[in-house]
Kinemage of the C-alpha trace (Angstrom):
@kinemage 1
@onewidth
@group {chain A} dominant
@subgroup {mainchain}
@vectorlist {calphas} color= white
{ca met a 1} P 46.962 110.433 -19.878
{ca lys a 2} L 44.322 109.893 -17.250
{ca lys a 3} L 42.312 107.347 -19.152
{ca ser a 4} L 43.783 104.320 -20.950
{ca leu a 5} L 42.488 103.100 -24.279
{ca pro a 6} L 41.128 99.567 -24.745
{ca leu a 7} L 43.889 97.184 -25.769
{ca ile a 8} L 42.822 95.403 -28.928
{ca ala a 9} L 45.591 93.768 -30.941
{ca leu a 10} L 45.209 95.461 -34.302
{ca ser a 11} L 47.683 97.626 -36.177
{ca ala a 12} L 48.038 100.060 -39.061
{ca val a 13} L 51.035 100.455 -41.275
{ca leu a 14} L 52.822 103.315 -42.838
{ca val a 15} L 55.013 101.856 -45.539
{ca ala a 16} L 58.052 103.789 -46.656
{ca thr a 17} L 60.146 102.377 -49.468
{ca thr a 18} L 62.888 103.652 -51.726
{ca ala a 19} L 62.165 103.475 -55.425
{ca val a 20} L 64.334 101.042 -57.339
{ca gly a 21} L 66.475 102.739 -60.011
{ca ser a 22} L 69.657 104.599 -60.615
{ca ala a 23} L 71.523 106.472 -57.922
{ca gly a 24} L 69.730 109.616 -56.852
{ca ala a 25} L 66.279 108.292 -57.713
{ca ala a 26} L 63.448 110.158 -55.983
{ca lys a 27} L 62.294 108.669 -52.727
{ca thr a 28} L 58.807 107.181 -52.884
{ca ile a 29} L 56.572 106.883 -49.854
{ca thr a 30} L 53.293 105.031 -49.567
{ca met a 31} L 50.846 106.521 -47.084
{ca lys a 32} L 47.780 104.734 -45.823
{ca val a 33} L 44.469 106.617 -45.899
{ca arg a 34} L 41.746 105.182 -43.700
{ca his a 35} L 38.246 105.937 -45.004
{ca thr a 36} L 34.716 104.657 -44.320
{ca gln a 37} L 33.212 105.293 -47.758
{ca leu a 38} L 31.975 101.760 -48.371
{ca gly a 39} L 29.043 100.675 -50.482
{ca glu a 40} L 27.053 102.165 -53.329
{ca ala a 41} L 25.465 104.848 -51.203
{ca lys a 42} L 28.874 106.331 -50.397
{ca gln a 43} L 30.424 106.017 -53.857
{ca gln a 44} L 30.268 109.751 -54.499
{ca arg a 45} L 32.183 110.459 -51.328
{ca leu a 46} L 34.806 107.899 -52.314
{ca asn a 47} L 35.071 109.559 -55.709
{ca ile a 48} L 35.769 112.909 -54.022
{ca leu a 49} L 38.466 111.346 -51.863
{ca asn a 50} L 40.161 109.735 -54.871
{ca asp a 51} L 40.122 113.005 -56.814
{ca val a 52} L 41.702 114.845 -53.880
{ca leu a 53} L 44.465 112.257 -53.578
{ca lys a 54} L 45.212 112.570 -57.299
{ca lys a 55} L 45.698 116.306 -56.861
{ca val a 56} L 48.001 115.688 -53.874
{ca gln a 57} L 50.118 113.320 -55.968
{ca lys a 58} L 50.624 116.054 -58.548
{ca glu a 59} L 51.708 118.522 -55.926
{ca val a 60} L 53.943 116.204 -53.849
{ca pro a 61} L 56.179 114.104 -56.116
{ca gly a 62} L 56.865 110.495 -55.131
{ca val a 63} L 53.858 109.916 -52.888
{ca gln a 64} L 51.589 106.907 -53.344
{ca phe a 65} L 48.438 106.145 -51.349
{ca lys a 66} L 47.050 102.911 -50.005
{ca leu a 67} L 43.300 103.237 -49.462
{ca asp a 68} L 42.020 101.329 -46.438
{ca gly a 69} L 38.246 101.138 -46.423
{ca val a 70} L 36.707 100.103 -43.089
{ca asp a 71} L 33.126 100.115 -41.815
{ca ser a 72} L 32.545 103.326 -39.809
{ca asp a 73} L 31.503 101.552 -36.622
{ca val a 74} L 34.382 99.053 -36.776
{ca asn a 75} L 36.881 101.799 -37.443
{ca arg a 76} L 35.638 103.980 -34.654
{ca lys a 77} L 35.048 101.463 -31.901
{ca glu a 78} L 37.700 98.839 -32.665
{ca lys a 79} L 40.391 99.427 -35.259
{ca leu a 80} L 41.313 103.090 -34.672
{ca arg a 81} L 41.156 102.686 -30.901
{ca ser a 82} L 43.555 99.761 -30.949
{ca glu a 83} L 45.899 101.575 -33.306
{ca met a 84} L 45.940 104.540 -30.983
{ca val a 85} L 46.938 102.318 -28.078
{ca ile a 86} L 50.119 101.246 -29.812
{ca asn a 87} L 50.589 104.674 -31.373
{ca asn a 88} L 50.404 103.423 -34.918
{ca pro a 89} L 47.352 104.998 -36.636
{ca pro a 90} L 47.379 105.685 -40.352
{ca pro a 91} L 48.761 109.100 -41.325
{ca ile a 92} L 45.284 110.158 -42.578
{ca phe a 93} L 42.118 108.665 -41.120
{ca asp a 94} L 38.377 109.049 -40.576
{ca leu a 95} L 37.889 110.747 -37.149
{ca phe a 96} L 34.959 111.719 -34.977
{ca gly a 97} L 35.037 114.882 -32.925
{ca gly a 98} L 34.032 115.278 -29.297
{ca ala a 99} L 35.018 112.542 -26.873
{ca asp a 100} L 37.057 110.601 -29.442
{ca thr a 101} L 39.160 113.605 -30.356
{ca gln a 102} L 39.633 114.637 -26.730
{ca leu a 103} L 40.823 111.195 -25.768
{ca tyr a 104} L 43.329 110.922 -28.577
{ca val a 105} L 44.643 114.420 -27.915
{ca gln a 106} L 45.245 113.473 -24.262
{ca ala a 107} L 47.250 110.494 -25.535
{ca gly a 108} L 49.284 112.725 -27.845
{ca arg a 109} L 48.177 110.890 -30.984
{ca leu a 110} L 46.683 113.687 -33.119
{ca leu a 111} L 48.483 116.310 -35.213
{ca asp a 112} L 47.823 119.913 -34.171
{ca leu a 113} L 46.304 121.502 -37.268
{ca thr a 114} L 46.149 125.053 -35.912
{ca pro a 115} L 49.342 126.323 -37.583
{ca ile a 116} L 48.474 124.539 -40.849
{ca leu a 117} L 45.036 126.190 -40.987
{ca lys a 118} L 46.675 129.545 -40.389
{ca glu a 119} L 49.266 128.906 -43.104
{ca leu a 120} L 46.537 127.925 -45.610
{ca gly a 121} L 44.206 130.802 -44.666
{ca leu a 122} L 41.538 128.447 -43.358
{ca ser a 123} L 41.415 129.406 -39.680
{ca asn a 124} L 38.047 131.179 -39.951
{ca lys a 125} L 36.596 129.269 -42.888
{ca phe a 126} L 34.718 126.570 -40.949
{ca ile a 127} L 31.207 127.012 -39.547
{ca ser a 128} L 32.206 125.236 -36.335
{ca leu a 129} L 35.325 123.382 -35.217
{ca asn a 130} L 34.132 123.026 -31.626
{ca glu a 131} L 33.983 119.203 -31.721
{ca phe a 132} L 37.579 118.998 -32.935
{ca thr a 133} L 39.042 121.733 -30.723
{ca val a 134} L 40.822 120.934 -27.439
{ca asn a 135} L 42.386 123.658 -25.311
{ca gly a 136} L 42.100 126.112 -28.131
{ca lys a 137} L 43.867 123.938 -30.706
{ca val a 138} L 42.326 122.170 -33.694
{ca tyr a 139} L 42.993 118.444 -34.197
{ca gly a 140} L 40.500 117.411 -36.906
{ca leu a 141} L 38.408 118.848 -39.725
{ca pro a 142} L 34.728 118.040 -40.359
{ca ile a 143} L 34.035 117.002 -43.944
{ca gly a 144} L 30.468 118.247 -43.783
{ca gly a 145} L 27.502 118.915 -41.599
{ca tyr a 146} L 24.434 116.826 -40.944
{ca gln a 147} L 21.043 116.791 -39.321
{ca glu a 148} L 18.685 113.954 -38.533
{ca gly a 149} L 14.981 113.527 -39.153
{ca tyr a 150} L 12.274 111.456 -40.837
{ca phe a 151} L 12.374 110.677 -44.527
{ca tyr a 152} L 8.919 109.701 -45.778
{ca asn a 153} L 7.047 108.374 -48.832
{ca lys a 154} L 5.326 111.511 -50.200
{ca glu a 155} L 3.107 109.606 -52.652
{ca tyr a 156} L 1.794 107.336 -49.924
{ca phe a 157} L 1.029 110.290 -47.675
{ca lys a 158} L -0.837 111.981 -50.521
{ca ala a 159} L -2.781 108.885 -51.526
{ca lys a 160} L -3.874 108.227 -47.937
{ca asn a 161} L -4.467 111.933 -47.164
{ca leu a 162} L -1.899 111.847 -44.343
{ca lys a 163} L -0.322 114.943 -42.855
{ca ile a 164} L 3.120 115.560 -41.397
{ca pro a 165} L 2.767 115.197 -37.610
{ca thr a 166} L 3.355 118.173 -35.347
{ca thr a 167} L 3.466 116.256 -32.056
{ca ile a 168} L 4.715 112.849 -30.943
{ca asp a 169} L 1.085 111.881 -30.196
{ca glu a 170} L 0.260 112.616 -33.824
{ca leu a 171} L 3.313 110.651 -34.948
{ca glu a 172} L 2.062 107.603 -33.029
{ca lys a 173} L -1.432 107.923 -34.490
{ca leu a 174} L 0.144 108.140 -37.921
{ca ala a 175} L 2.201 105.007 -37.194
{ca asp a 176} L -0.956 103.154 -36.065
{ca thr a 177} L -2.746 104.132 -39.278
{ca ile a 178} L 0.144 102.947 -41.423
{ca lys a 179} L 0.440 99.664 -39.550
{ca lys a 180} L -3.296 98.953 -39.976
{ca asp a 181} L -2.745 99.394 -43.695
{ca gly a 182} L -0.239 96.517 -43.672
{ca lys a 183} L 2.888 98.656 -43.893
{ca thr a 184} L 5.814 99.128 -41.533
{ca pro a 185} L 5.665 102.650 -40.031
{ca phe a 186} L 9.418 103.098 -39.469
{ca ala a 187} L 12.100 101.571 -41.647
{ca gln a 188} L 14.995 100.461 -39.443
{ca ala a 189} L 17.954 98.071 -39.489
{ca ser a 190} L 19.632 97.789 -36.094
{ca lys a 191} L 22.526 95.379 -36.472
{ca ala a 192} L 24.721 98.414 -35.816
{ca ala a 193} L 23.506 100.063 -32.594
{ca trp a 194} L 24.181 103.629 -33.741
{ca val a 195} L 21.244 103.307 -36.151
{ca pro a 196} L 18.418 102.963 -33.573
{ca leu a 197} L 20.287 105.336 -31.289
{ca met a 198} L 19.691 108.148 -33.803
{ca thr a 199} L 15.979 108.005 -33.086
{ca ala a 200} L 16.533 107.419 -29.353
{ca asn a 201} L 18.927 110.392 -29.033
{ca thr a 202} L 16.348 112.844 -30.400
{ca leu a 203} L 13.503 111.208 -28.534
{ca trp a 204} L 15.210 111.556 -25.137
{ca ser a 205} L 16.128 115.162 -26.052
{ca arg a 206} L 12.390 115.828 -26.478
{ca tyr a 207} L 11.658 114.301 -23.078
{ca ala a 208} L 14.613 115.590 -21.077
{ca gly a 209} L 15.762 118.561 -23.141
{ca pro a 210} L 18.571 118.757 -25.711
{ca asp a 211} L 21.080 119.925 -23.098
{ca ile a 212} L 20.816 116.892 -20.855
{ca thr a 213} L 23.376 114.812 -22.716
{ca ala a 214} L 26.223 117.279 -22.135
{ca gly a 215} L 25.735 116.847 -18.397
{ca phe a 216} L 26.352 113.075 -18.342
{ca lys a 217} L 30.148 113.446 -18.532
{ca thr a 218} L 30.236 116.099 -15.795
{ca gly a 219} L 27.815 114.276 -13.491
{ca lys a 220} L 25.354 117.129 -13.613
{ca thr a 221} L 22.709 114.902 -15.213
{ca lys a 222} L 22.028 111.149 -15.065
{ca trp a 223} L 21.203 108.560 -17.681
{ca asn a 224} L 18.634 107.015 -15.338
{ca ser a 225} L 16.698 110.184 -14.592
{ca pro a 226} L 12.851 109.903 -14.787
{ca glu a 227} L 12.727 111.734 -18.099
{ca met a 228} L 15.312 109.430 -19.699
{ca ile a 229} L 13.478 106.362 -18.437
{ca ala a 230} L 10.218 107.735 -19.854
{ca ala a 231} L 11.870 108.290 -23.251
{ca phe a 232} L 13.208 104.747 -23.466
{ca asn a 233} L 9.930 103.310 -22.230
{ca lys a 234} L 8.317 105.104 -25.149
{ca tyr a 235} L 10.917 103.704 -27.543
{ca gln a 236} L 10.351 100.169 -26.247
{ca asp a 237} L 6.620 100.715 -26.560
{ca trp a 238} L 7.111 101.490 -30.268
{ca val a 239} L 8.990 98.243 -30.656
{ca lys a 240} L 6.241 96.273 -28.927
{ca lys a 241} L 3.579 97.916 -31.127
{ca gly a 242} L 5.398 96.666 -34.208
{ca tyr a 243} L 6.339 100.084 -35.576
{ca phe a 244} L 9.683 98.622 -36.743
{ca lys a 245} L 10.326 95.614 -38.969
{ca ser a 246} L 10.528 92.280 -37.149
{ca gly a 247} L 14.068 90.954 -37.099
{ca glu a 248} L 15.654 94.409 -37.433
{ca leu a 249} L 18.528 93.429 -35.135
{ca gly a 250} L 19.866 91.194 -37.871
{ca leu a 251} L 19.717 93.776 -40.645
{ca glu a 252} L 22.567 95.973 -41.923
{ca tyr a 253} L 22.113 99.743 -42.031
{ca gly a 254} L 21.645 99.960 -45.817
{ca glu a 255} L 18.621 97.655 -45.602
{ca gln a 256} L 16.482 100.291 -43.964
{ca arg a 257} L 16.702 102.469 -47.042
{ca asn a 258} L 15.582 99.478 -49.102
{ca gln a 259} L 12.531 99.082 -46.877
{ca leu a 260} L 11.484 102.611 -47.761
{ca ile a 261} L 12.374 102.235 -51.448
{ca arg a 262} L 10.390 99.001 -51.794
{ca gly a 263} L 7.333 100.673 -50.255
{ca glu a 264} L 7.454 98.187 -47.403
{ca ala a 265} L 8.001 100.959 -44.852
{ca ile a 266} L 6.704 104.534 -45.044
{ca met a 267} L 9.023 106.572 -42.807
{ca met a 268} L 12.713 106.309 -41.895
{ca tyr a 269} L 14.683 108.199 -39.281
{ca asp a 270} L 18.150 108.884 -40.664
{ca gly a 271} L 20.824 111.488 -41.230
{ca ser a 272} L 20.739 114.053 -44.031
{ca trp a 273} L 23.554 112.133 -45.707
{ca ala a 274} L 20.969 109.580 -46.854
{ca ser a 275} L 19.287 112.125 -49.132
{ca ser a 276} L 21.510 111.345 -52.115
{ca val a 277} L 20.104 107.834 -52.324
{ca phe a 278} L 16.617 109.177 -53.148
{ca ser a 279} L 17.762 111.305 -56.046
{ca asp a 280} L 19.709 108.464 -57.666
{ca lys a 281} L 17.602 106.363 -60.031
{ca ala a 282} L 20.009 103.451 -59.824
{ca gln a 283} L 19.474 103.229 -56.055
{ca ala a 284} L 15.964 104.593 -55.491
{ca gly a 285} L 14.209 103.220 -58.575
{ca asp a 286} L 10.540 104.246 -58.606
{ca met a 287} L 11.036 106.202 -55.369
{ca thr a 288} L 13.418 108.678 -57.020
{ca asp a 289} L 12.491 112.246 -55.986
{ca lys a 290} L 9.381 110.969 -54.206
{ca val a 291} L 10.706 111.252 -50.673
{ca gly a 292} L 10.116 114.123 -48.248
{ca tyr a 293} L 11.605 115.071 -44.872
{ca phe a 294} L 10.426 116.358 -41.463
{ca ala a 295} L 11.877 116.671 -37.974
{ca leu a 296} L 10.888 114.450 -35.084
{ca pro a 297} L 7.927 116.471 -33.731
{ca lys a 298} L 7.517 118.084 -30.327
{ca leu a 299} L 6.442 116.352 -27.145
{ca ala a 300} L 3.607 117.867 -25.129
{ca asn a 301} L 5.097 119.012 -21.802
{ca gly a 302} L 8.585 118.033 -22.958
{ca lys a 303} L 11.618 119.858 -21.487
{ca gly a 304} L 13.695 122.414 -23.312
{ca ser a 305} L 13.494 123.306 -26.988
{ca gln a 306} L 11.121 121.082 -28.907
{ca thr a 307} L 12.329 122.162 -32.341
{ca ala a 308} L 16.076 121.574 -31.916
{ca val a 309} L 17.520 119.005 -34.310
{ca asn a 310} L 20.261 116.499 -33.841
{ca gly a 311} L 22.991 117.889 -36.040
{ca gly a 312} L 26.446 119.264 -36.216
{ca phe a 313} L 29.893 118.795 -37.631
{ca ser a 314} L 31.240 115.713 -35.948
{ca asn a 315} L 32.836 113.561 -38.628
{ca gly a 316} L 35.844 114.247 -40.820
{ca tyr a 317} L 39.562 113.617 -41.068
{ca gly a 318} L 42.331 113.501 -38.501
{ca phe a 319} L 46.081 113.057 -38.933
{ca ser a 320} L 48.724 111.202 -36.974
{ca ala a 321} L 51.027 113.250 -34.762
{ca lys a 322} L 53.857 110.988 -35.969
{ca val a 323} L 54.038 112.786 -39.305
{ca lys a 324} L 55.034 116.090 -37.705
{ca asn a 325} L 58.785 115.612 -38.148
{ca asp a 326} L 58.613 114.245 -41.695
{ca lys a 327} L 58.762 117.072 -44.263
{ca val a 328} L 57.295 114.990 -47.116
{ca gln a 329} L 54.403 113.650 -45.090
{ca met a 330} L 53.669 117.128 -43.722
{ca ala a 331} L 53.627 118.413 -47.277
{ca val a 332} L 51.111 115.692 -48.127
{ca ile a 333} L 48.889 116.641 -45.169
{ca lys a 334} L 48.895 120.285 -46.155
{ca ser a 335} L 48.115 119.470 -49.763
{ca phe a 336} L 45.336 117.075 -48.676
{ca ile a 337} L 43.702 119.774 -46.506
{ca lys a 338} L 44.017 122.437 -49.189
{ca asn a 339} L 42.445 120.242 -51.862
{ca met a 340} L 39.756 118.658 -49.689
{ca tyr a 341} L 38.584 121.738 -47.815
{ca asn a 342} L 37.544 124.467 -50.262
{ca asp a 343} L 34.353 125.900 -51.760
{ca asp a 344} L 34.398 123.670 -54.846
{ca met a 345} L 34.636 120.407 -52.862
{ca gln a 346} L 32.018 121.564 -50.371
{ca ile a 347} L 29.600 122.319 -53.220
{ca arg a 348} L 30.469 119.047 -54.907
{ca gly a 349} L 29.663 117.140 -51.730
{ca leu a 350} L 26.344 118.959 -51.357
{ca glu a 351} L 25.328 118.407 -55.003
{ca ala a 352} L 26.506 114.818 -55.367
{ca asp a 353} L 25.774 113.402 -51.942
{ca gly a 354} L 23.616 115.858 -50.027
{ca val a 355} L 26.404 116.509 -47.489
{ca leu a 356} L 25.725 119.881 -45.878
{ca pro a 357} L 28.703 122.239 -46.002
{ca ser a 358} L 30.971 122.437 -42.968
{ca met a 359} L 32.629 125.570 -44.342
{ca lys a 360} L 31.471 129.134 -44.948
{ca val a 361} L 30.916 128.699 -48.662
{ca asp a 362} L 30.589 131.682 -50.961
{ca pro a 363} L 26.826 132.520 -50.762
{ca lys a 364} L 26.590 132.932 -54.550
{ca lys a 365} L 28.086 129.465 -55.119
{ca leu a 366} L 25.760 127.992 -52.486
{ca ala a 367} L 22.698 129.589 -54.063
{ca ala a 368} L 23.699 128.277 -57.502
{ca ala a 369} L 24.267 124.720 -56.244
{ca lys a 370} L 22.232 122.088 -58.035
{ca val a 371} L 20.507 120.266 -55.226
{ca ser a 372} L 17.435 118.076 -55.085
{ca pro a 373} L 14.084 119.280 -53.664
{ca leu a 374} L 14.718 116.870 -50.781
{ca val a 375} L 17.975 118.590 -49.816
{ca lys a 376} L 16.152 121.924 -49.929
{ca glu a 377} L 13.521 120.482 -47.547
{ca ile a 378} L 16.286 119.329 -45.166
{ca ile a 379} L 17.890 122.766 -45.203
{ca ala a 380} L 14.493 124.395 -44.592
{ca val a 381} L 13.856 122.160 -41.566
{ca gly a 382} L 17.205 123.179 -40.145
{ca asn a 383} L 16.463 126.846 -40.745
{ca lys a 384} L 13.153 126.570 -38.883
{ca ser a 385} L 14.685 124.825 -35.872
{ca ser a 386} L 15.803 126.560 -32.711
{ca gly a 387} L 19.310 125.199 -33.302
{ca ala a 388} L 21.175 121.903 -33.245
{ca phe a 389} L 22.494 119.635 -30.525
{ca pro a 390} L 25.368 117.193 -31.079
{ca ala a 391} L 24.989 113.430 -31.142
{ca phe a 392} L 25.439 111.848 -27.731
{ca asp a 393} L 28.489 109.845 -28.803
{ca ser a 394} L 30.494 113.028 -29.285
{ca leu a 395} L 29.821 113.999 -25.636
{ca val a 396} L 30.403 110.788 -23.689
{ca gln a 397} L 33.377 108.457 -23.228
{ca pro a 398} L 33.819 105.417 -25.523
{ca asp a 399} L 32.966 102.958 -22.716
{ca val a 400} L 29.647 104.760 -22.176
{ca asn a 401} L 28.962 104.634 -25.883
{ca thr a 402} L 29.551 100.890 -25.778
{ca ala a 403} L 27.219 100.470 -22.813
{ca ile a 404} L 24.294 102.323 -24.346
{ca ser a 405} L 24.910 100.565 -27.680
{ca asp a 406} L 24.643 97.187 -25.988
{ca gly a 407} L 21.664 98.414 -24.035
{ca ile a 408} L 19.554 99.647 -26.910
{ca gln a 409} L 19.910 96.332 -28.740
{ca lys a 410} L 18.908 94.405 -25.633
{ca leu a 411} L 15.937 96.782 -25.216
{ca ile a 412} L 14.852 96.152 -28.818
{ca gly a 413} L 15.206 92.412 -28.259
{ca gly a 414} L 13.045 92.568 -25.146
{ca lys a 415} L 15.838 91.338 -22.893
{ca ile a 416} L 15.931 94.309 -20.526
{ca thr a 417} L 13.712 97.101 -19.226
{ca ala a 418} L 14.433 100.735 -19.856
{ca lys a 419} L 15.199 101.419 -16.190
{ca ala a 420} L 17.530 98.428 -15.808
{ca met a 421} L 19.350 99.407 -19.005
{ca leu a 422} L 19.796 103.024 -17.955
{ca asp a 423} L 20.871 102.054 -14.422
{ca gly a 424} L 23.627 100.006 -16.027
{ca val a 425} L 24.684 102.796 -18.371
{ca gln a 426} L 24.815 105.232 -15.471
{ca lys a 427} L 27.153 102.926 -13.559
{ca val a 428} L 29.525 102.884 -16.530
{ca gln a 429} L 29.202 106.675 -16.836
{ca ala a 430} L 30.088 107.169 -13.178
{ca ala a 431} L 33.128 104.880 -13.480
{ca ser a 432} L 34.312 106.695 -16.634
{ca asn a 433} L 33.878 110.088 -14.967
{ca lys a 434} L 35.899 108.949 -11.981
{ca ala a 435} L 38.660 107.640 -14.228
{ca asp a 436} L 38.835 111.059 -15.905
{ca glu a 437} L 39.378 112.896 -12.622
């Protein structure tokens, strides 16, 4: 392995015990399943996981599961990384594609799923496995697809005779109008850096083109290029103008949805996964089915495609390479994949949680799916786009992700300029690229 993982003293356990009873009693194993389905907004996804595990237990006698729910950011940046260092990840765990998958494959930590997919007849069933494929082999499976854009209060827009902006200039004028009315233009809660980086990622793709991010890891492009600096200057300008709620750095991700639901904020940049919240009366209240969706608009004289959306198939499940020589655990993995990745579960995820399918679902089943008008709007935006580009964190090394995450929060807090921040990120990028040589 050419790049070492950060050494953080954490561990995961795979408990194997023998059932107490008479001689010849069946062996019972307990397998840990790491998931990130925490909180009310993700309850439907947790329900799906639980139902899949129940099916696995019926097919593989003697298996028990220990659910280990961890915040997505903590799992990705801390817990899973440290477990990979000591080669002790859970047998089944939440995994991101791209740089994360590549790094763990280099370390020999991920189970090669290629033969399993062939055995189950799933090799050609996924829309794209690019982010989980290394040297032609598949090491993870995306649970669904996503795209990012602005959710907005449709009733407010109608009452104020506001129109969906078609340019970033129009978006700013819209934000100014909303602020003058005593409302927050953009709902945001930035305690976790990936939240503001959603907006920033698409904004810099409008300025510098959606292909620029792929060049950071190769050295072809630079974080501190003029276009990138201009994009982050614009972002910081939005902060200074008060387009976001004061004190956002202390707010958890879920709070930004509440800002929109309470009518305190009018727009919110988020992933399509958030759509389920606004069709659930228990969560959305009076805002149920009153939220619309549009893409971040084009930039005049911006580079590259101005309709491309940030989207893809980057999050799903991975499996420890350590299970390879254990017949029972391998049977569990195969059963898990078979029961999690099929048309019925893909439709269920779409209907219950607005998760866009990652598989080539039967068109008739897809057409018959009971989805909200909001989900239909999201799908329509994706269909009108020129295509999708992956999130930056699937294309750069973990150390670079950490650097830009620290940087965006300092930028929001007014502690650093865009140029100084990006100069620092570029130094980390260059060091990471050199370590990969």
